Backbone as a printed PyTorch tensor [residue, N CA C, xyz], in Angstrom:
tensor([[[ 10.6110,  79.6700, 166.6470],
         [  9.6550,  80.6160, 165.9210],
         [  8.2780,  79.6360, 165.6090]],

        [[  7.1960,  80.5170, 165.8400],
         [  5.9110,  79.7050, 165.6290],
         [  5.1070,  80.3320, 164.4470]],

        [[  4.3660,  79.5240, 163.7120],
         [  3.5420,  80.0420, 162.6500],
         [  2.2540,  79.5030, 162.8120]],

        [[  1.3500,  80.4560, 162.4470],
         [ -0.1950,  79.9500, 162.5130],
         [ -0.7160,  80.1600, 161.2250]],

        [[ -1.2770,  79.1940, 160.5660],
         [ -1.9860,  79.2030, 159.2790],
         [ -3.4830,  79.0570, 159.5430]],

        [[ -4.3060,  79.9620, 158.9410],
         [ -5.7470,  79.8990, 159.1100],
         [ -6.3890,  79.8510, 157.6370]],

        [[ -7.3860,  78.9510, 157.5700],
         [ -8.2740,  79.0190, 156.4390],
         [ -9.2250,  80.0780, 156.9040]],

        [[ -9.9010,  80.5220, 155.9360],
         [-10.8660,  81.7610, 156.2810],
         [-12.3290,  81.2980, 156.2320]],

        [[-12.8000,  80.9850, 155.2490],
         [-14.2870,  80.5860, 155.1970],
         [-14.5910,  79.2540, 155.8720]],

        [[-15.4710,  79.4570, 156.9670],
         [-15.8430,  78.3790, 157.7920],
         [-14.9360,  78.1170, 158.9010]],

        [[-13.7270,  78.5960, 158.8280],
         [-12.7840,  78.5520, 160.0680],
         [-12.8640,  79.7310, 160.7630]],

        [[-12.6830,  80.8030, 160.1830],
         [-12.7190,  82.2830, 160.7410],
         [-14.2530,  82.7510, 160.8330]],

        [[-14.8520,  82.2410, 159.8020],
         [-16.1580,  83.0200, 159.5400],
         [-17.2960,  82.0840, 159.8190]],

        [[-18.3610,  82.6310, 160.2720],
         [-19.5030,  81.8520, 160.5520],
         [-20.4730,  81.4270, 159.2360]],

        [[-20.1100,  82.0180, 158.0650],
         [-20.8510,  81.7080, 157.0290],
         [-19.8070,  81.9450, 155.7120]],

        [[-20.2480,  81.5350, 154.6010],
         [-19.2110,  81.7170, 153.5030],
         [-19.1950,  83.1700, 152.9610]],

        [[-17.9760,  83.6840, 152.9650],
         [-17.7370,  85.0040, 152.5770],
         [-17.9590,  85.2680, 151.2310]],

        [[-17.6630,  84.1990, 150.3090],
         [-17.4710,  84.3260, 148.9160],
         [-19.0690,  84.4640, 148.4620]],

        [[-20.0090,  83.7940, 148.9910],
         [-21.3750,  83.8410, 148.6430],
         [-21.9380,  85.3400, 149.1100]],

        [[-21.5810,  85.6900, 150.2120],
         [-21.8900,  87.0250, 150.6870],
         [-21.4190,  88.1340, 149.9360]],

        [[-20.1430,  87.9660, 149.2800],
         [-19.4970,  88.9580, 148.4980],
         [-20.4400,  88.9960, 147.2100]],

        [[-20.8360,  87.7740, 146.6480],
         [-21.5910,  87.6860, 145.3960],
         [-22.9650,  88.4160, 145.5790]],

        [[-23.5400,  88.1810, 146.7040],
         [-24.7580,  88.7900, 146.9870],
         [-24.6780,  90.3520, 147.0400]],

        [[-23.4830,  90.6670, 147.8820],
         [-23.2660,  92.2410, 148.0770],
         [-23.0460,  92.9760, 146.6770]],

        [[-22.4020,  92.2730, 145.7110],
         [-22.0270,  92.8700, 144.4980],
         [-23.2280,  92.9250, 143.4260]],

        [[-24.3730,  92.3310, 143.6810],
         [-25.2830,  92.4580, 142.6730],
         [-26.6810,  92.8880, 143.2290]],

        [[-27.6230,  93.0820, 142.5470],
         [-28.9220,  93.2270, 142.9520],
         [-29.6790,  91.7990, 143.3590]],

        [[-30.6000,  91.9290, 144.0660],
         [-31.3060,  90.5480, 144.3600],
         [-31.6860,  89.7390, 143.0730]],

        [[-32.2240,  90.3590, 142.2230],
         [-32.8070,  89.6020, 140.9810],
         [-31.4070,  89.1530, 140.0360]],

        [[-30.4100,  90.0150, 140.1200],
         [-29.1710,  89.7410, 139.5020],
         [-28.5070,  88.5320, 139.9990]],

        [[-28.5160,  88.5290, 141.4060],
         [-27.8630,  87.3050, 141.9930],
         [-28.5660,  86.1050, 141.7180]],

        [[-29.8550,  85.9470, 141.8050],
         [-30.6160,  84.8770, 141.4680],
         [-30.7050,  84.6250, 139.8210]],

        [[-30.4780,  85.5200, 139.0720],
         [-30.3100,  85.1770, 137.5740],
         [-29.1590,  84.4360, 137.4430]],

        [[-27.8930,  85.0670, 137.9180],
         [-26.6010,  84.3840, 137.9630],
         [-26.4820,  82.9950, 138.5230]],

        [[-27.2270,  82.8730, 139.7950],
         [-27.3030,  81.6520, 140.3680],
         [-27.9410,  80.4560, 139.4410]],

        [[-29.0640,  80.9720, 138.6500],
         [-29.8130,  79.8970, 137.8280],
         [-28.9540,  79.6610, 136.7080]],

        [[-28.0530,  80.5840, 136.0520],
         [-27.1630,  80.5570, 135.0460],
         [-26.1850,  79.4770, 135.4180]],

        [[-25.8330,  79.5620, 136.7620],
         [-24.6650,  78.5260, 137.2190],
         [-24.9500,  77.2230, 137.4030]],

        [[-26.4290,  76.9150, 137.3080],
         [-26.8170,  75.4460, 137.6510],
         [-26.0900,  74.5230, 136.8750]],

        [[-25.9940,  74.5860, 135.5360],
         [-25.3430,  73.4490, 134.7020],
         [-23.9420,  73.2320, 135.1560]],

        [[-23.2630,  74.3620, 135.4720],
         [-21.7840,  74.3440, 136.0530],
         [-21.7360,  73.4890, 137.3120]],

        [[-22.7390,  73.9120, 138.2290],
         [-23.0410,  73.2170, 139.5200],
         [-23.0800,  71.6910, 139.3870]],

        [[-23.9640,  71.3350, 138.4330],
         [-24.2170,  69.9040, 138.2010],
         [-22.8980,  69.1780, 137.5730]],

        [[-22.2030,  69.9230, 136.7050],
         [-20.9410,  69.3030, 136.1230],
         [-20.0000,  69.0910, 137.3010]],

        [[-19.8870,  69.9480, 138.2700],
         [-19.1170,  69.9360, 139.3050],
         [-19.4190,  68.8000, 140.2790]],

        [[-20.5200,  68.7780, 140.6030],
         [-21.0040,  67.7990, 141.6190],
         [-21.1010,  66.4660, 140.8910]],

        [[-21.0220,  66.1960, 139.5400],
         [-21.0580,  65.0490, 138.9810],
         [-19.5610,  64.6060, 138.7220]],

        [[-18.6330,  65.5490, 139.1740],
         [-17.1800,  65.1370, 138.8440],
         [-16.5680,  65.5020, 137.4820]],

        [[-17.2910,  66.3700, 136.5570],
         [-16.8790,  66.5380, 135.3440],
         [-15.9350,  67.6520, 135.3510]],

        [[-16.0860,  68.6780, 136.3350],
         [-15.1580,  69.8090, 136.4380],
         [-14.8260,  69.7010, 137.8040]],

        [[-13.5190,  70.3770, 138.2210],
         [-13.2200,  70.4430, 139.5500],
         [-13.5550,  71.6960, 140.2720]],

        [[-13.3990,  71.7980, 141.4930],
         [-13.8750,  72.8050, 142.3950],
         [-13.2430,  74.3160, 141.7410]],

        [[-12.1100,  74.2880, 141.3050],
         [-11.5450,  75.4500, 140.7910],
         [-12.1580,  75.8330, 139.5400]],

        [[-12.4850,  75.0630, 138.5940],
         [-12.9440,  75.3780, 137.4570],
         [-14.4600,  75.8620, 137.7310]],

        [[-15.1870,  75.3420, 138.6600],
         [-16.4710,  75.7290, 138.8480],
         [-16.4590,  77.1790, 139.3530]],

        [[-15.4740,  77.3090, 140.3940],
         [-15.2120,  78.6770, 140.9970],
         [-15.0740,  79.8180, 139.8120]],

        [[-14.1800,  79.3680, 138.9060],
         [-13.8790,  80.3120, 137.9560],
         [-14.9810,  80.5780, 137.1130]],

        [[-15.8790,  79.6190, 136.7090],
         [-17.0440,  80.0550, 135.8610],
         [-18.1270,  80.7220, 136.7680]],

        [[-18.1650,  80.5080, 138.0340],
         [-19.1110,  81.2610, 138.7180],
         [-18.6410,  82.7910, 138.9420]],

        [[-17.3350,  83.0170, 139.1350],
         [-16.9750,  84.4030, 139.1850],
         [-16.9880,  85.0110, 137.7340]],

        [[-16.8880,  84.2820, 136.7970],
         [-17.0290,  84.9060, 135.4440],
         [-18.5730,  85.2730, 135.2430]],

        [[-19.4450,  84.4990, 135.7010],
         [-20.7800,  84.8920, 135.4710],
         [-21.1980,  86.1050, 136.1500]],

        [[-20.6810,  86.3550, 137.2300],
         [-20.8960,  87.6310, 138.0650],
         [-20.1630,  88.8110, 137.7580]],

        [[-18.9820,  88.5210, 137.0670],
         [-17.9590,  89.7280, 136.9560],
         [-17.4730,  89.9360, 135.5520]],

        [[-17.6440,  89.0060, 134.6320],
         [-17.1620,  89.2230, 133.4630],
         [-17.2720,  90.6080, 132.6840]],

        [[-16.2830,  91.2850, 132.2370],
         [-16.3310,  92.4680, 131.6670],
         [-16.3020,  93.8120, 132.6170]],

        [[-16.1750,  93.5190, 133.9700],
         [-16.1620,  94.6120, 134.8920],
         [-14.6080,  95.0930, 134.8960]],

        [[-14.5170,  96.2860, 135.0700],
         [-13.2920,  97.1180, 135.2220],
         [-12.5840,  96.7310, 136.5880]],

        [[-11.2740,  96.7310, 136.5130],
         [-10.4660,  96.5450, 137.7000],
         [-11.0150,  97.5890, 138.7730]],

        [[-11.0820,  98.7840, 138.4160],
         [-11.4890,  99.8010, 139.3310],
         [-12.8520,  99.6320, 140.0090]],

        [[-13.7280,  99.3800, 139.0750],
         [-15.1230,  99.1360, 139.7020],
         [-15.2150,  97.7830, 140.4790]],

        [[-14.4440,  96.8680, 140.2190],
         [-14.4340,  95.5670, 140.9020],
         [-13.8390,  95.9350, 142.3630]],

        [[-12.7110,  96.7100, 142.3870],
         [-11.9990,  96.9550, 143.6560],
         [-12.9380,  97.8810, 144.4310]],

        [[-13.6420,  98.7530, 143.9680],
         [-14.6300,  99.6060, 144.6120],
         [-15.7620,  98.4930, 145.3490]],

        [[-16.1620,  97.7640, 144.6780],
         [-17.2000,  96.6950, 145.1760],
         [-16.5130,  95.8750, 146.2160]],

        [[-15.3390,  95.4290, 146.0970],
         [-14.6220,  94.6250, 147.0350],
         [-14.2770,  95.3560, 148.2740]],

        [[-13.8830,  96.5840, 148.1550],
         [-13.4630,  97.5530, 149.4430],
         [-14.7050,  97.5930, 150.2060]],

        [[-15.8750,  97.9450, 149.3560],
         [-17.2160,  98.1610, 150.0580],
         [-17.5700,  96.8610, 150.9150]],

        [[-17.4690,  95.7260, 150.1930],
         [-17.6940,  94.5860, 150.9660],
         [-16.7290,  94.2470, 152.1780]],

        [[-15.5060,  94.5990, 152.0530],
         [-14.4930,  94.2950, 153.1270],
         [-14.9020,  94.9840, 154.2920]],

        [[-15.5830,  96.0230, 154.3350],
         [-15.9270,  96.7750, 155.6930],
         [-17.0350,  95.8720, 156.2650]],

        [[-17.7150,  94.8030, 155.6630],
         [-18.6530,  94.0000, 156.3010],
         [-18.1860,  92.7110, 156.7770]],

        [[-16.9250,  92.4010, 156.5570],
         [-16.3640,  91.1160, 156.8650],
         [-16.3150,  90.9160, 158.4870]],

        [[-16.1170,  91.9180, 159.2550],
         [-16.1540,  91.7510, 160.6340],
         [-17.5630,  91.0130, 161.0520]],

        [[-18.6290,  91.3490, 160.3730],
         [-19.9620,  90.7890, 160.7950],
         [-20.0830,  89.4280, 160.4990]],

        [[-19.1250,  88.7940, 159.7160],
         [-19.1080,  87.3010, 159.2740],
         [-18.1540,  86.6150, 160.2050]],

        [[-17.4010,  87.1830, 161.0230],
         [-16.3770,  86.5420, 161.7440],
         [-16.8690,  85.8650, 162.9030]],

        [[-16.5700,  84.7560, 163.2610],
         [-16.7670,  84.0050, 164.5900],
         [-15.8600,  84.6220, 165.6590]],

        [[-16.4960,  85.2950, 166.7580],
         [-15.6040,  85.9760, 167.6350],
         [-14.5770,  84.9700, 168.3480]],

        [[-15.0760,  83.8230, 168.6780],
         [-14.1570,  82.7860, 169.3620],
         [-12.9520,  82.3850, 168.4620]],

        [[-13.1240,  82.2770, 166.9690],
         [-12.0750,  82.0300, 166.1330],
         [-11.1170,  83.2340, 166.0800]],

        [[-11.7550,  84.4130, 166.1380],
         [-11.0230,  85.6290, 165.9120],
         [-10.0010,  85.7070, 167.1390]],

        [[-10.4790,  85.4210, 168.2590],
         [ -9.8300,  85.4040, 169.5370],
         [ -8.6030,  84.3640, 169.4360]],

        [[ -8.8590,  83.2180, 168.9120],
         [ -7.8190,  82.2550, 168.6440],
         [ -6.5450,  83.0020, 167.7470]],

        [[ -7.0190,  83.4900, 166.6760],
         [ -6.0930,  84.2030, 165.7860],
         [ -5.3840,  85.2580, 166.4820]],

        [[ -5.9830,  86.1500, 167.3310],
         [ -5.3210,  87.2940, 168.1250],
         [ -4.5910,  86.7590, 168.9680]],

        [[ -4.8630,  85.6610, 169.6370],
         [ -4.0030,  85.0990, 170.6770],
         [ -2.5040,  84.7110, 170.0790]],

        [[ -2.7160,  84.1400, 168.7910],
         [ -1.4260,  83.7950, 168.1170],
         [ -0.7780,  85.0730, 167.9030]],

        [[ -1.1810,  86.1380, 167.4200],
         [ -0.5690,  87.4820, 167.2550],
         [  0.1280,  87.9310, 168.4570]],

        [[ -0.7110,  87.9440, 169.5300],
         [ -0.1620,  88.5460, 170.8460],
         [  0.8980,  87.7260, 171.3370]],

        [[  1.1200,  86.4230, 171.1330],
         [  2.3530,  85.6070, 171.4230],
         [  3.4580,  85.9060, 170.5220]],

        [[  3.1450,  86.6180, 169.5150],
         [  4.3840,  86.9340, 168.5740],
         [  4.4200,  85.8710, 167.3650]],

        [[  3.4850,  85.2260, 167.1480],
         [  3.3570,  84.1890, 166.0920],
         [  3.2500,  84.9310, 164.8120]],

        [[  3.8130,  84.3040, 163.7730],
         [  3.5160,  84.7640, 162.3270],
         [  2.2510,  84.2020, 161.8870]],

        [[  1.3180,  85.0330, 161.5240],
         [ -0.1090,  84.5120, 161.1970],
         [ -0.3350,  84.9120, 159.7050]],

        [[ -0.8860,  83.7750, 158.9660],
         [ -1.1080,  83.8740, 157.5640],
         [ -2.4010,  83.2270, 157.3250]],

        [[ -3.2640,  83.9670, 156.5870],
         [ -4.5640,  83.3480, 156.2300],
         [ -4.3280,  82.7700, 154.8140]],

        [[ -4.7830,  81.5500, 154.7840],
         [ -4.6420,  80.9300, 153.3170],
         [ -6.0160,  80.4080, 152.9810]],

        [[ -6.4350,  81.1510, 151.8790],
         [ -7.9140,  80.9670, 151.6000],
         [ -8.0570,  80.8660, 150.0750]],

        [[ -9.1050,  80.0800, 149.6550],
         [ -9.5140,  80.1150, 148.2410],
         [-10.3960,  81.3920, 147.9970]],

        [[-10.7710,  82.1700, 148.8700],
         [-11.5120,  83.4410, 148.6150],
         [-10.6580,  84.4460, 147.8860]],

        [[-11.1830,  85.4610, 147.2900],
         [-10.7590,  86.3350, 146.3140],
         [-10.0070,  87.4570, 147.0210]],

        [[ -8.7860,  87.6890, 146.5930],
         [ -7.8680,  88.6240, 147.2820],
         [ -8.5920,  89.9420, 147.4130]],

        [[ -9.3970,  90.4950, 146.4200],
         [ -9.7450,  91.9450, 146.3540],
         [-10.5400,  92.2180, 147.6260]],

        [[-11.3450,  91.4010, 148.2280],
         [-11.9930,  91.7760, 149.4270],
         [-11.3520,  91.3260, 150.5620]],

        [[-10.4750,  90.2740, 150.6130],
         [ -9.8580,  89.8670, 151.7990],
         [ -8.5520,  90.7960, 152.2170]],

        [[ -7.9020,  91.2240, 151.1330],
         [ -6.6820,  92.0480, 151.3580],
         [ -6.9630,  93.2770, 152.1410]],

        [[ -7.8920,  94.0010, 151.9300],
         [ -8.0680,  95.1910, 152.8060],
         [ -8.3710,  94.8370, 154.4610]],

        [[ -9.1520,  93.7230, 154.6130],
         [ -9.3840,  93.2910, 155.9730],
         [ -8.0340,  92.7970, 156.6350]],

        [[ -7.1600,  92.0150, 155.8560],
         [ -6.1340,  91.4320, 156.3260],
         [ -5.0410,  92.5130, 156.7440]],

        [[ -5.0470,  93.5060, 155.8710],
         [ -4.0200,  94.7270, 156.2140],
         [ -4.6530,  95.5410, 157.3600]],

        [[ -5.7450,  95.6640, 157.5150],
         [ -6.3780,  96.3410, 158.6920],
         [ -5.9060,  95.6140, 159.8260]],

        [[ -5.9820,  94.3610, 159.8020],
         [ -5.7140,  93.6250, 161.1320],
         [ -4.1760,  93.0420, 161.0790]],

        [[ -3.4250,  93.4490, 160.3070],
         [ -2.0020,  93.1310, 160.1790],
         [ -1.6910,  91.6670, 160.2130]],

        [[ -2.3270,  91.0370, 159.1840],
         [ -2.3580,  89.4450, 158.8780],
         [ -1.9480,  89.3570, 157.4950]],

        [[ -0.9980,  88.5720, 157.2670],
         [ -0.6460,  88.0710, 155.7810],
         [ -1.6460,  87.2670, 155.1080]],

        [[ -1.7040,  87.2130, 153.8850],
         [ -2.5640,  86.5570, 153.0870],
         [ -2.1080,  85.9450, 151.8820]],

        [[ -2.6430,  84.5220, 151.6700],
         [ -2.3080,  83.8650, 150.4030],
         [ -3.7430,  83.5480, 150.0170]],

        [[ -4.2420,  83.7440, 148.7130],
         [ -5.3900,  83.5880, 148.3840],
         [ -5.4110,  83.4220, 146.8330]],

        [[ -6.7120,  83.3920, 146.2580],
         [ -6.8570,  83.3660, 144.8660],
         [ -6.9960,  84.8710, 144.3740]],

        [[ -6.3920,  85.0760, 143.2500],
         [ -6.2000,  86.3540, 142.7120],
         [ -6.8440,  86.2460, 141.3110]],

        [[ -7.5530,  87.1710, 140.9380],
         [ -8.3110,  87.3030, 139.5510],
         [ -7.2500,  88.0110, 138.5030]],

        [[ -7.3410,  87.6050, 137.3420],
         [ -6.5530,  88.2480, 136.2350],
         [ -7.5170,  89.3590, 135.4630]],

        [[ -6.7610,  90.5470, 135.1980],
         [ -7.4400,  91.5310, 134.4780],
         [ -6.5140,  91.7580, 133.2570]],

        [[ -7.3030,  91.8130, 132.1170],
         [ -6.6210,  92.0210, 130.8600],
         [ -7.0140,  93.3740, 130.2820]],

        [[ -6.0010,  94.3550, 130.2910],
         [ -6.2320,  95.7650, 130.0320],
         [ -7.3300,  96.3740, 131.0890]],

        [[ -7.0360,  96.0780, 132.3990],
         [ -7.9910,  96.3820, 133.2850],
         [ -9.4240,  95.9840, 133.3660]],

        [[ -9.6570,  94.8110, 132.3380],
         [-11.0500,  94.2850, 132.3970],
         [-10.9590,  92.8310, 132.8590]],

        [[-11.9010,  92.3610, 133.6180],
         [-11.8170,  90.9780, 133.9770],
         [-12.6280,  90.1050, 132.9130]],

        [[-11.8370,  89.2170, 132.4420],
         [-12.3140,  88.3070, 131.3390],
         [-12.6170,  86.9990, 131.8820]],

        [[-12.6530,  86.7300, 133.1990],
         [-13.1000,  85.4560, 133.6160],
         [-12.1590,  84.5190, 133.9680]],

        [[-10.8460,  84.9090, 134.0880],
         [ -9.7520,  84.1160, 134.3380],
         [ -9.1500,  84.3950, 135.7020]],

        [[ -8.4550,  83.4800, 136.4060],
         [ -7.6680,  83.6790, 137.5620],
         [ -6.1130,  83.9690, 137.1680]],

        [[ -5.6670,  84.8640, 138.0720],
         [ -4.1350,  85.2250, 137.8240],
         [ -3.2960,  84.1190, 138.5200]],

        [[ -3.9040,  83.4750, 139.6040],
         [ -3.1980,  82.4380, 140.1460],
         [ -4.1230,  81.2590, 140.2870]],

        [[ -3.7130,  80.0620, 140.5540],
         [ -4.6170,  78.9000, 140.6090],
         [ -5.4330,  79.2130, 141.8230]],

        [[ -6.5380,  78.5630, 141.8850],
         [ -7.5520,  78.5630, 143.0440],
         [ -6.7850,  78.1770, 144.2650]],

        [[ -6.7420,  78.7350, 145.2990],
         [ -6.0020,  78.4650, 146.4880],
         [ -6.7180,  77.4510, 147.4040]],

        [[ -6.8000,  76.2810, 146.8950],
         [ -7.7910,  75.2190, 147.5520],
         [ -6.9820,  73.8440, 147.4310]],

        [[ -7.0200,  73.0680, 148.4340],
         [ -6.4710,  71.8050, 148.4460],
         [ -5.0280,  71.8110, 148.3410]],

        [[ -4.3840,  70.9420, 147.4330],
         [ -3.0340,  70.9430, 147.2500],
         [ -2.3320,  72.2940, 146.8680]],

        [[ -3.1380,  73.1430, 146.3810],
         [ -2.5530,  74.4760, 145.9490],
         [ -2.3420,  75.2470, 147.2250]],

        [[ -3.1840,  75.0750, 148.3070],
         [ -2.7120,  75.6870, 149.5290],
         [ -1.3600,  75.2160, 150.0090]],

        [[ -1.1380,  73.9630, 149.9590],
         [  0.1740,  73.5520, 150.3960],
         [  1.3550,  74.2080, 149.6040]],

        [[  0.9710,  74.0370, 148.3890],
         [  1.9610,  74.6790, 147.3530],
         [  2.3260,  76.0240, 147.5800]],

        [[  1.3970,  76.6910, 147.8740],
         [  1.4760,  78.3340, 148.0230],
         [  2.1270,  78.5240, 149.2210]],

        [[  1.8880,  77.8080, 150.2820],
         [  2.5470,  77.9270, 151.5710],
         [  4.0210,  77.7620, 151.5530]],

        [[  4.4020,  76.4730, 150.7840],
         [  5.7220,  76.1080, 150.6110],
         [  6.6680,  77.2120, 149.9690]],

        [[  5.8390,  77.7740, 149.0100],
         [  6.7870,  78.6970, 147.9580],
         [  6.7660,  80.0700, 148.6880]],

        [[  5.7460,  80.4010, 149.5530],
         [  5.8250,  81.6890, 150.2380],
         [  6.6780,  81.6880, 151.5110]],

        [[  6.6920,  80.5930, 152.2990],
         [  7.4390,  80.5170, 153.6120],
         [  8.3930,  79.4430, 153.5480]],

        [[  9.5690,  79.6930, 154.4120],
         [ 10.4850,  78.6450, 154.5980],
         [ 10.0120,  77.9490, 155.9520]],

        [[  9.3110,  76.8830, 155.8140],
         [  8.7080,  76.1260, 156.8540],
         [  9.8080,  75.5400, 157.8810]],

        [[ 11.0290,  75.4250, 157.4450],
         [ 11.9890,  74.9430, 158.1620],
         [ 12.2940,  75.8490, 159.4100]],

        [[ 12.0340,  77.1680, 159.1160],
         [ 12.4860,  78.1990, 160.2180],
         [ 11.4440,  77.9510, 161.3570]],

        [[ 10.3550,  77.2790, 161.2900],
         [  9.3440,  77.2220, 162.4190],
         [  9.4630,  76.0350, 163.0560]],

        [[  9.5730,  76.1030, 164.4520],
         [  9.6840,  74.8060, 165.1840],
         [  8.3230,  74.2640, 165.5600]],

        [[  7.2540,  75.3090, 165.5500],
         [  5.9820,  74.9450, 165.7730],
         [  5.0450,  75.5450, 164.8210]],

        [[  4.1990,  74.6960, 164.0500],
         [  3.3500,  75.2830, 163.0630],
         [  1.8830,  74.8920, 163.4550]],

        [[  1.1070,  75.8410, 163.6520],
         [ -0.4270,  75.6740, 164.0320],
         [ -1.1200,  75.9130, 162.5610]],

        [[ -2.0400,  74.9940, 162.3790],
         [ -2.9370,  75.1460, 161.2050],
         [ -4.3380,  74.8270, 161.5740]],

        [[ -5.2540,  75.8190, 161.0450],
         [ -6.5990,  75.6970, 161.3070],
         [ -7.5400,  75.7380, 159.9660]],

        [[ -8.4250,  74.6210, 159.9520],
         [ -9.2870,  74.4790, 158.7240],
         [-10.5000,  73.8900, 159.1270]],

        [[-11.4210,  73.7310, 158.0770],
         [-12.7180,  73.1580, 158.3840],
         [-13.1790,  72.1930, 157.3800]],

        [[-12.4240,  72.0900, 156.2250],
         [-12.9840,  71.2980, 155.1650],
         [-11.9290,  70.3910, 154.4950]],

        [[-12.2550,  69.5090, 153.5590],
         [-11.2810,  68.7480, 152.8180],
         [-10.2340,  69.5780, 152.1250]],

        [[-10.5900,  70.6970, 151.7420],
         [ -9.7630,  71.7490, 150.9740],
         [ -8.6210,  72.3210, 151.7330]],

        [[ -8.6540,  72.0020, 153.1550],
         [ -7.6860,  72.3690, 154.0190],
         [ -6.6870,  71.2880, 154.4360]],

        [[ -7.0870,  69.9590, 154.0820],
         [ -6.3040,  68.8470, 154.6000],
         [ -4.7770,  68.9350, 154.2500]],

        [[ -4.4890,  69.3670, 153.0150],
         [ -2.8600,  69.3610, 152.6760],
         [ -2.2410,  70.5190, 153.5490]],

        [[ -2.9130,  71.5660, 153.8130],
         [ -2.3470,  72.7200, 154.6760],
         [ -2.2730,  72.1460, 156.0930]],

        [[ -3.1030,  71.4030, 156.6650],
         [ -3.1370,  70.8290, 157.8890],
         [ -1.9640,  69.8950, 158.1320]],

        [[ -1.7450,  69.0660, 157.0300],
         [ -0.7370,  68.1060, 156.9960],
         [  0.6910,  68.7120, 157.1730]],

        [[  0.7870,  70.1480, 156.8820],
         [  2.0820,  70.7400, 156.9610],
         [  2.4300,  71.1520, 158.3990]],

        [[  1.4490,  70.8980, 159.3010],
         [  1.5340,  71.4240, 160.7410],
         [  1.7230,  70.3880, 161.5990]],

        [[  2.3410,  70.8210, 162.7790],
         [  2.5870,  69.7810, 163.8540],
         [  1.5750,  70.0870, 165.0150]],

        [[  0.5390,  71.0730, 164.8570],
         [ -0.4390,  71.2340, 165.7070],
         [ -1.7270,  71.5830, 164.6130]],

        [[ -2.3030,  70.6440, 164.0500],
         [ -3.4840,  70.8240, 163.2200],
         [ -4.6670,  70.7520, 163.8380]],

        [[ -5.6810,  71.6800, 163.5100],
         [ -6.9600,  71.6920, 164.1600],
         [ -8.0960,  71.7810, 163.0420]],

        [[ -8.9550,  70.7240, 162.9950],
         [ -9.9780,  70.8730, 162.0770],
         [-11.2340,  71.0570, 162.7910]],

        [[-12.0160,  72.0140, 162.3930],
         [-13.3050,  72.3560, 163.1770],
         [-14.3150,  71.6820, 162.4430]]])
């Protein structure tokens, strides 16, 4: 049996879907106001005082704190319809070639489930990603799962899949956040 693991942003896409989602979910002025509010957190992250996951949690909180689950899912579903425009056709062909060969295909992404899941379901692809927590159906700025980045990608893969079942494992990524996932593979590709 063969398995193909794909990162999403920068691997399957030509640009960052998360930033596109943030732009899609707010007005132009709202986007820039939140981006300015995020600057201190960005500096903390770039200086090494907070990690990638904490920076992302704070960014998502700035944009969506207090939103209802239903409103958030409506925005996410609306954005999901635009994901095809972000996809690199040659990388999508690579993914579809794996599917046509009968390989099990799983996207492993730090992106947020709410907008990736509809696209993955539409394309018959499994998904491991970051999930948001809703308290009484209101987003309070927390993740339900750890950010699916770096070591967390490898951990999520190992808990979701029995890797011993696969005699060939392909993995595709584009950043340091994919290195642990690529290390699980006997056919790693870093773009």
